[in-house]
N, C-alpha and C positions, 0 to 999 in steps of 0.2 A: 697375226696382226702385222700390218705393213710397217716397214721402217723407212725413214726419210733421211736424206743426207743432212748433215749438221747445218749446212748453209740454208736449207729450206726452213729451218726453225728460227732463223735469225731475222727478225723484222728490223732490228737495229744492230750495229756492230759492237754491242756491249753485252758482256756476260757478268752477272753479279756473282762473285766468287763465294764458295762455301767457306764459312769462318766458324770452325768448331769452338765449343766452349762458351757460347752465348750470343755473339754478335749476329749470327745468321738466325733469322726467325721466319715463321710462315708469313708474317706481315711484310717483311722485306721482299720475299719472293713474290708475293701477291702484288706488291707495288711495282716490282720490276716487270711483271707480266703486263700490268696495266699501262706501263710506259713503253712497251714494245721490246723489252730486253728479256734475255733468258736468265732466270735466277736459279740458284742452287741451294737446296737445303743441305746442311751439314749433319750427316749421320754419326760422325765421330763422337764418342763418349756418351752416346745415347743407347738405350736398349732398343731392340728391334720393334717393340711395341710403341715406344715413344717416337721412333722414326716414322712408323706407319701412321700414327696419330697426326703428326705434322703434315705428312703427305695428304691425309684426308682433309685437313684444314685448308690446304691450298686448293685442292680439287673442289671443295665446297664453295670457294670464292671466285674461281676462274677456270675457264676451259682452255686457257692458253698453256703451251708446253712449259715444263720446268725440269730441272735435274736434281739428282741426289748424289752426294759424294760420300764414298765409303773409304775408310782407312784400312789398308792391308796390314794384317798382323805380321810381326817379325818373330824372332826367336828369343827365349829368355836370355838375359844377360849372363855370360858365363863366369864372371868373377865376383862372387858374393862378398868376398873380403873387401874389394875396392868399393862396392856399393855400400857396405856397412860403414866404411870410413867416411864416405861422402855424407851419408845420412847423419852420422854423428856430428858433422860440422853444421848441420841445419837445426839441431835441437834447440838452440837458443833463439832461433828466428821465429818460431811459432809451432803450433800443433802439427803433428805429422800423422799420416795414415799408413796403412800397410803397403810396403813396397812390393806389391805382387805383380806378376806377369798375367796378362789376359789377352784374348784375341778380339776384344771389343765387340763381341757378339757377331762375328763375321758371318758364320753359317746362317744364323737366324735372320740377319739382314738380307742376305742373298735370297733366302727363301721368301721373305716378304716382298722383295723387289720383283721376283719372278711372278708372284701372285698378283701384284698390282704395279706393273712396270711404269716408271716415269719415262718421259721422252728421251732422257739421257741419264745414264749411270756413269759417274766418273770415279776413278780410283786414285788414291795418293799413297805414297810410300811403297810403291811397287806395281807390278802388273799381275792381275789375277790369272789363274790357269786358263788355258785356251777353252776348256770345256765350260767354264763359268761364263766366259765372254760369249761363246756361241749360244748358250742357254738364254742369256739376257737378250741377245740379238734376235733369237727365235721368238722370244716373248714380245718383241716390239720396241726394245730400248736400244738406242745407240750407245756405244761404249767408248769412253774417253779416258785416257791415262795421262797423269802428270809426269813429265820427264824433265830432267835437268842437264842432260848431255845427249850427244848423238848416239852413244852406245845404248843408253836406255831407250831412246826412240826406236832404234833398230830392233831391240828385243820386243817392245810393245807392238810394232808393226808386224813382226813375225808371228806374234800370238793372235793376230787378226782383229785388232781394235779398229774402230771407225775413224778416230781422230785423236790428236794429241794436244795436251796443254803444255806448252813450252814455258817453263817457269825460270825466269832469270834470277840472277843473284840479288837483284834489287828487291825481291818480293818480301812482304811481311809475313810473320808467323812461320810455321814449320817449313823447312826445305823439304821438297817432295822427293828427295833422293831414294832410290830403290834400297840402297844399303846405308845403315847408320854408322858410317865411319868417316875418316878424314882423307880418303884417297884423293889425289889430285884429278882434275879434269871435270869437276862438276861446279865450277865457279864462273860459268859463262854469264856475261852480261846479256840482257834479253835480245838485243838486235843481233849480236853475234850468234846466239843460240838458234834463233829462227833460221839463219842462213846455214848453219852447220847441220841442223836437223833436216833441212831440205836436201842436203847432199846425200842423205841415207834413205829418205822415204818421201813420197809425194803425198802422204796423208795430210788432210787439212790440219792447220795448226791454230790453236787459240793461244794468244800471247798474254803472259802474266808476269808482273813484276814492276811495281812502282809507277803504274800508269794512272795519272791523276788529272789530265786535261786533254782537250780534243786534239791538240797538236801531237801528243804522244800516241793517241789512238790512230791518227792518220799515219804516224811514223811506222807503227808495227804493221798496219795494213799494207803500206808501201813496201815494207820488207818481206811481205808474203803471207802474213797471218790473215785469217778470215774474220777474226774478231779479237777484241781486247777483253781480258778478264780482269776485273777490278774488285779489290776487297777493301783496302785501306781507304779508298775514296768514299766508302759508304759507312765507315765506322761511326761517324758523328751524326748521321741522319736520324730523324725521329724513329724510323722503323727498325733501326739497329738495336739489338739487345745488349750492346756493350754497357758495362757499369757506368753510371754518370761520372765517377771520378776518372775512369779510363778515358771517357770522351774529353773531359776537361784537361787531362794530361797532354792530349794531342795539341793543345794550344798553349800550354804552360812553357814560358821561356826557360824555366829551370831545366827542361830536357832539351839537349842540344844535338843529340846524335842517336842513331840506331846502331845496334851491334848484333852479331850472331852469338848465341849462347845455348848451352845445354843445361843451365842452372836449374830451370824450372821443371823440365820434362825429361832430360836425358837424350833429347834429339835436338839437333841444331835448329834454331828458330831465330828470326829477326824481330827485335823489339826495341823500345826506347831503353837506353842504357840507364838503369837505376842502381840503387845501392846493393840490392840483392844480387844482381848480375856481377857487379864489381867485387863483391865479397866471396862469390862462389864460382870462380873461373876454372875450377878443377873437376867439374862434374863429369863422371864417366858416361859412356854411350849406353846407358841403361834405360831404354824406353820400352814399355810404358812404366817400368817400375818406379822411376823417379817421379814421373807425372802423377801416378797414383799416390805416392807418398806425400807430395807437396800440395795435393788438392785441398786438404783442410787448412794448410798454411795460407794458401792464396785466398780461400774463402774468408778466413779471419782477417786478412789484410784488407779485403774489400769491405767487410763489415766495419772495420775501423777507419776506412777512408785513407789507408796508408799506401800510396802509390809506389813507395820505395820497395814494397814487398809484393806488389802485384805484377803479373805478367802482362806487359803493355805491348802486345804484338803490333807491329806497324812496319810498313814498307818505307823505302828511302824517301819517298815523296810525301811523307805524312803531314808536313806543314800545310799542304794544299787541301787537306780534308776540310769539308764545310759542314755546317749544320742544316743545309737545305734538305727538303723532302727528297726521297729516293728518286721520284719521277723527274724532279728538276735536275738532279745530278746526271741522270741518264740522258736527258735532253741536252744538257751542256756537253757531256762527253761525246755525244753523237753528232754535234754540230759540224756540218760540212764533211763528215767522214765518209 
């Protein structure tokens, strides 16, 4: 199967970001395709079969290209005592699940993607082995990796990827860092990151991080990106699978800032600063163990409509999110870009 450069897939300079945990839906990707944008399904936290079913839903509705994002598994957290102490502090907040490590079905997802390759396969939380990249490329899928620093960009380029998603510090939800630690050098603002990545590789860059209006789209393209990847901009649209209270929180004046936290998942993520985050600032870097443990707690909070205990992931420009249809948002973001 022939592969095409990323720019050949872009009828508009907008990519709808994968948002794991519910906001990304087949309906959102289909709407993006209909509006000329490249949309991504989020395979994170789904079984390989569920991922394949969503891909089939998209293919049944459109012949336009789309992408699938896969989370790279890390290693089990090495300090069970620290994890237990943190979990103990959560027991009054709501029901907890088992704090288990898993690889998010990585092998099964790669097998399914090789069998029915999307136009683009993207990876977050690391760079897959070179043989996985080559196999996907040979099957006909472009490979894109999220990077947050020039060093990560150089590693991904060396592994043979086709393009990079440069994720700035402004981005909502999980930081796409290769390592789950607090080492300095991965807190680049988006425009600075685009320039620094260009110093180490000429691979096409997709820019991600707080992009909410057409002026920002134009800015990242002027800085050297080939497209803008937007997630928070689509959280409130009808095609988004975000919980209604989550959507409402994005307009609630009670929430005045976003912050980075490990409280919900054990990995740094940007969301609206709520009481749960303020109460649990000592979360260790135990991902996915904490993410698995807090899943029932977050579900219970959503069922209760309690946004103070929900993970309200959002980028720094969240106030500009609108309830327009996805196609209307894409049209607005693309204006004069």
